[in-house]
N, C-alpha and C positions, 0 to 999 in steps of 0.2 A: 723302299716305300713307294706306293703308287699314288698318283694324283688323279682326281677326276676333274676335268676342265670343260667349260662350255665356251665355244668359240662362235662369234657372230661376225661374219665377213660381208659387208655390203658395198656394192659398186654402183654408182649412179651415172648415167650419161644424159646430157642435154644436147639437142640437135639444133642447127641453124634454121632448119625447115622440116616439116613432117617426113619421117622415114616411112616408106610404104611397105618394105618387107626386110627382115633381117634373119640370118642363120647363125647360131652361136653355140659354143661349147664352153661349159664351166667345169673347172677342175677344183671343186671346193669340198670334196668329201674326203675326210682322213682315211688313212690306210688302216686296215685291221691286220695285224701281224703279231710276231712274238713279243713286241714291245708295246703294242697298242691294242685296245679293244673299243670299237665304236659302238656306243649304246644308242645314240639317236643321231639321225641326219636328215635334213631336208633342204632342198634348194627351191626357192620361190622367186618369181618375177612379177613386176608391176610395169605394165599391164600383164595380166595372166596370160601364160602361153601353154601350148601342148609340149610335153617333153618326154624323153625317153632316156634310159640309162644304159651304158655299156662300159666294159673294161677295155682300155686301150692296149696297145702292144706292149707297153712298159708295165702294165699292171695297175694303172691309175684309174680310179672310177671317174667317169665323164657323164655329166648331165647335158644332153644336147636338146636345144629347143629352137623353134622358129616362130616368128610373128609376122602376120600378113595383114595387119590393119594399120592405117596411118597413126604414127605416134611421134611426139616431139621429146619424150623422155623415156628412159628405160632404167629400171632398178633390178639388180640381181642380188639376192641375199642367200647365203648359206649359213645354216645354224647347225652345230654339231655338239654332242656331249661324248667325250672320249676319255677313257682311262689310260694313263700313260705310266711307264716305268722307265728307269734310267737305262741307257744302253749298255750293252756288254760286248766285250771283244770275244773272239773265238777261244774256246778252251785251248789249253796248251797243246793238247794232242791233235788238235785240228789246224794249228798255226803252220803255215807253209814256209819253206826257205826260198831264197831268191831262185834257186835252180827250179823248184817246183812251180813258182809263179810264172817264170819265164818259159815254162815247158810249152810244147806245140799244142798240147791238149788245152791248157788254160788260155793260151793265145787265141785258139780257135773258138772256144766256148764263150769267151768274153770279148770278142773282137770288137763289138760296138762300144764297149766301155773302155777300149784302149785306143779308139780312133780319134783323129782330129776332126773338129767341126768349125763352123764359122765363128762361134764364140770361143772355141778352145783350140786355136791353130797351133801348129808346130812352131817352136821358137828355139833356135840353137842355144842362145845365151841362157834362157831360163832352164832348158834342159841340162846345160853344163852346171848350172847352180844347183839343180836338184841332185845330180850325181855327186857333187862335192858334199852336200848336206848329208847324203845317205851313206857315204863311205864309212865302212866299219860297223854299220847298224843293221839290225834285222829289218825286214819289211815293215813290221808294225812300228818300230822305232823311227823308221824313215818317214812314215806317214805323219807321225807326230811332229818330227823335225821340220818337215816341209810346211805344215800348218802353222807352227810357231813362227817360222820365217815370214810367211805371208802376213801373219797378224802383226809382227814387229815392223815390217817394212812398209806396210800400207797404212794410210790414215783414213779413218772412217769420216767421210764428208758427203752427206746427202746432197744431191743436185749437181755434183760434178760429172757424173756419168749418167747414161740413159739405158733403156731396156735393150738397145742395139750395140752397146759398148762391148768389145771383145776383151778377152783377158790381157792381151798385149796392150791394148789402148789403156786400160786401167793401170797396168804396170808402168807404162810410160809416164802417167801422171802421178803415180804413187798415191792415188786417192780413189775412193769408191765406196760402195755399199756392199751388203752381204752377197749379192749376186756376183760382184766382181771378185770378192774374196774366194768364193766357191769355184768360179771359172779358172782363176789363177792357180788355185791349189790342184785342180783337175789337170791343168796343162802340165804342171810340174810332175805329178804323180804318174800320169800316163807316159811321160817321157822315161820314167823308170821302169815301165812295164807292169805297173800295179793297176789292175782293173779298178776304175773309179767312176762314180755316177753322182749327178746333181740331184739334190733333194730340196723340194719346196715344201713349205709349211708355215707354222706359226711358232712364236716364242712368247711365253709369259715372261715379262721383264723382271719379276720379283722372285728371288730364290726362296724367300720366306713369306710367300703370299698369304694374305688373310683369307679365311674362308668366306665366301659369298661376297667378296668385294670385287666389283667390276672395274677393270683398269683398261687403258688404251693399249691394246696388244700390237704385235708387229707381224706383218708378213715377213717371212725369214727364209734363208736358203743356207744349206750347209752341204757336206759331201758324205758319201759312204764309199768304203773301199772293200775290196775282197783279198783277204790274206789267209784263206781257208774257210772263210764265212764272211758274210757282209757285216760291217760295223761302221758306226758314224763318228764324225768329228766335226766340230763347229769352228772353223778358222777365224771367223769374225770376232768371236769371244774367246778364242784359244781354250776351248773347253770340250771335254767329252759330251756326248748327248745325255741330257738329264730329263727328269720328269717335266721340265718347263717346255720341251720341244714336242710339238705336234706335227708329224709328217703327213703330207698329202700326196705328193706325187714324186716319182723318180724318172730320170731319163739321162740322155747324153749331156744335156745343157738346158738352159732356161727355156729354149724354144719348145722342148717336149713337155713342159709342165706349167706353162703360163696359165694363171687362174682363170682368165677369160679371153677368148678369142672369137672372131666371127667376121662376117661380111654383111653389108646392108646396102639398100638402095635409097638414095635421098641425100639430104644436106649433111655436111660434115659435122662432127661433134664439136661443140664449143666449150664443154665443161665435163670434167671427169672427177668424181668425188669417191674416195675409197675410205672406209671406216672399218677398223677391226677392234672388236671388243672381246676381252677374254676374262673369265671368271673362274676362279678355283672353287669347286663345289665341295671337295673332300680331299 
């Protein structure tokens, strides 16, 4: 069964003194793929800016804009209506064995989704744990086992980690948020040789959401893996991807898909306010 969702994501900045110019990129447009269909999307700013759109290296839609008039506040809002379906794993005839996944062809084709990054560094201990969990399992079963392990071992505690926290940092604390759960899962799965990527998006918090009822939504993160085809899993909630998930961007880690990034000239930001509202329309 498909859902139709409206997502409104607003980010506001206040500055200590007028900013004279700024250059920004917003990744607020959901993906259109086999699981999702974007019906409406717009990204707006206050003050108004000139903008243009492009698709980045990872396939994420980006709205780039710049502002060259003094301003003490900036608000960026993305509004989308998107139809979603539950995620599916590859058909049985497409699923690959460990030998297939670790072949030279797959390692070359998906090298970037097997590589270590600042957020997803190599760690011998976590790699050994992943190998223990995967023993005797198929690649797909190993993905689920790793995600269940991360879900069980980590405690979801907002505020204990930040946007620059690595997977190892979060593991040492055994606490974090969805970004940390995703990074930790990626570290362990890549150590097994399974191509894995970070997904950013939104999550409707109610599995039995009422039609036309707006609720406080969540910016969310999960993972996708390749075992003959790409499919997703949410380690934070220990669940397959459902109609409640709206994906926006994919990449190696959070740095490739952050919702808003930019540079500016002028006083530092004193306040940052983020609001996500999500409504099930059908």
